[in-house]
N, C-alpha and C positions, 0 to 999 in steps of 0.2 A: 441578267447579272442584278443581283439583290442588294440591299442595302450594305448588308456587313462587307462581302466582295467583293463591291465598288469601292468602298471605301480604305479597304486595307490594299487594293489597288492602285489607288490616289496618293493614300503615304510612300507606297516603297517609290512608286517614279519620283518624286520628292524628299525621300532617301529620310523619313520622318517617322517614330512611334508613332501608336496608335493611343491616346490616353481613353481609360474606359474609368468610368466614375460610377462608384457606386452609393446609391440612397433607397432607404426605405420609400416608400409610397405614405404619403400619411403623419412624413417627423419632419420636424417635432410638429408638426401641429395640421391639420387637414388643409388651414383657410393662406399656408404660405407656400405647404409640397410644394404647389403646382408649381408657383414660381423662381422657386428653388431650382426647382429639375429644369427650367428655363434657362436660367442663369446660366446653370450648368454646360447647357447646351453652347447659351450664346458665348460661355467666354473662352472656350474652345477642345469640351469635348468631344471625343472623335464616334463614340461609340458610351453610353449609359444605357448601367446595368439598374433597374428599379428592382427593389425589394418587396415580395409578393409578401406582407408582415404574415410569422407566425407564431406561437405561443413559446416552441422549443424549437428553436434553430439549430441543428443541432452543429452546422458546424463552424459555425459562427463564436469569435468570442465576445467578453461584458460586453465590449462595445457597443456594437452590433446587435448587441440580442438583448441590451437595454433600450434602445432605436424602435426595436422591431416590435415591443411589449412597448414602450409609448404608439408606436402608429395603431397598434390592436388595441390599448386604450381609448382612442382615438376613437374608433367606428371605421377603420380603414377595414376594407375584404377589398374579393375578387374584381366585385363588380367597383368599385372606387377606380381599384387599378385598373381598369380597362380606359373605366369613362376619364380618367386622369391621361391617359395614353389619346385617345380620342381628342384633345381637347388643345394638347400639344401638337399634335397634326394639323387639327383644323386652325393651328396661330401660325403655323407655318412651319414648325420641327420638325427636319429633314432626315434627322440626326439618326444611326442606328438607334436601337432600342428593345432592349433582349431583358424578359421577366429573369429573376433569381427568386424562387421556392420551391415549397417540398412535395412528398409526394400526396402526402393526403390531401394537403391546400387543392390543386389539380383536380383531381380521381373523384372527390364530393362533389367538383363543377359537372366534372363530366368533360372526356378527356377531346370527344367531337366537337363539344360548344364550345370549348374553352378554344378546338382552334379556330372554326369558323367566326369567332368571336376580336379571339385575337385578330387574326388578319383585318376582321372588319375594321375596330379599331385602331392599328398602323405596329404592333409588335412585330417586331424581325425572326429570335428565337425565345430560347427556358436553357436557362440554368436552373438545375435539378439536382443539389445535393447528395440526396440519400437516394437516389436515381443508380442503381449498380450501371456499371455499360454491357454485365453479360444479363441481363434481364430486362433491356429498355429495347425492344424488337417493336413490341405493342404500341411502343410509345412514339418510334421513332415513322412506322406506318399509322399514325394518328397523324404523326407534322407536316411529314416528309409531302405530302398530296396539294397540302396547301402552303408550301416554300416558305416551311417555317425552322429554322436550325437550334440542333439540339447539340448542344456543346456544352462537351464531357470535360472530368478534370484529370489529369494526370498524374501523379505526387509521386517522387523519388522512389516509394516502395510499392507504386503500382508493381501487380505481379503481371507475370506477360501476357496469361488468358486474358484481364483486363485491360489492358493494352492491346493487346488483337482487333479487341473487340472496341475503344475510343476510337481507333486507328481507323475500323472498315464504318461506322456507324453515325460518326461527328460529323461536321460541319457546321461552317461560318465561322469557326476559329476551335485551338485548343487550348483548354485554361490548366493552366503550367504552376500546380502547386510551389511556392519556391524552396517553405518545412515542412514537414510532418504538423498535428495539430487543428490547428482555429486560430480564426482568424483574428488581426490585433496590429496593434502598433508596433515595429519593432526597428532598434537602432541600428542594426546591420543588419545584411545578406549574405546568404552561406556562400564560403569559396568554393561549394562543389556547382554551386548554382548553374555557371555559362557551361560548364560538362553536361550537364540531365539535361540542358535545351539542346547543346549539340546532337546527342544522342539522342531524341523526342527526333530531330531535323532528319534523320537517319530513314525513319518511319514510318512520316507523314507529310505530306505537301502543305496544309493548313495553316494558317499561319498563328502562331505564338504565343500569348497573353500569359503573364506571369504575374500571380497575387499572393496574396494571404502574408504581413510585414511589410510591401510598398508602402511607405511613407513619408515622405517629401522628395523634393525636388534631384538630391544628390543621389535618391535611391531610381526616381522615372530614371534618368540618365543613365545612369548605370544601366537599368536592364534593356533600354534600348540600343544597346553598344550589339548584344544578340540576341533579345529577342526581335517579334513585334509589336509588342504590348504591352504596358501594363496598367495593373488593375489598382484603385486606390481605393481606401472604403471605409474602416475605422478613424484613416486622417482627416477625412473629410468631416462626418459623423461629431470625432471634437472639435471640427472649428465651430462648425453649428451650433456644440450645445456649450461654447464657451463665448458666444460668440453674445451679443444687443438684440435683440431686438431689431430698434434701429438700425444696427450695419447689420444682420448676415449675411441681406442678402449681398454688400457692398465687399463681407469677408469671403464669402465663398469664391466669389466673381476673381477674386484677388488672387485664392489660392487655386484657383481652378486655372488661370491664365500663367499664372507660376510654373505651374507644374508642365503645362505641355507648351512652354519654351524651351523645358529641358528635351524632350522631344527633338525640338526641332537644333538642339545645340550638333549633338552628336554627326548632323549633317551636315553642320559649318563645319564641327574638326576633318571632315573628312575630306572638304575642301582644298 
């Protein structure tokens, strides 16, 4: 059983939702990046989504675009991302870690080389926003033998053909997009979201995690009521951006702890 499978199984037993936190490697700078990722893990994140910085992250809104550009300007590359995961594993962090990045970065590195080194570092899977599920079979064939999950997106606008390809090829969990568009902080979640999740459950037995616009404790609590996980990125970036260097780690720990508690409140209400 993979780290991701094990994590969702344990959370199901406790009737908790998974808290999945996103942060680009190398943000806000290379010196503090690793300690912030460790703080996220230690504060309750169930899965960590590490952004592999890319100059043109098409799926992301302004907040994450700015953070990724800053990480790129800091000199972050794929080798540094892999090295960061190796250091985290060596320090005892066992939280599932997935890389979110774009096709060109991974193709330039070499898929077989990437798969081998990702496993050696302790990466559990990949989220690739610009990889269409209908064209993903060569990637699955490279990653699957190494036990790496390839996590696909499903949106309310996903065609039946692409949805079928996602269900057939995806592993780990399915990334369910709450709204059409790009990532970013939002005030409220769509009324149609629970129905969308219910529809996906008829097609797949994989855990369903909701992202794009999950911004606060109430959103996490709401999503945990009908999905298996909540993905938070832009709101975390804002916390980091607004914090002083002296308090940033403390602020991140407090924010993640608050969000994780929201995944537990659903179980408490069922008792």
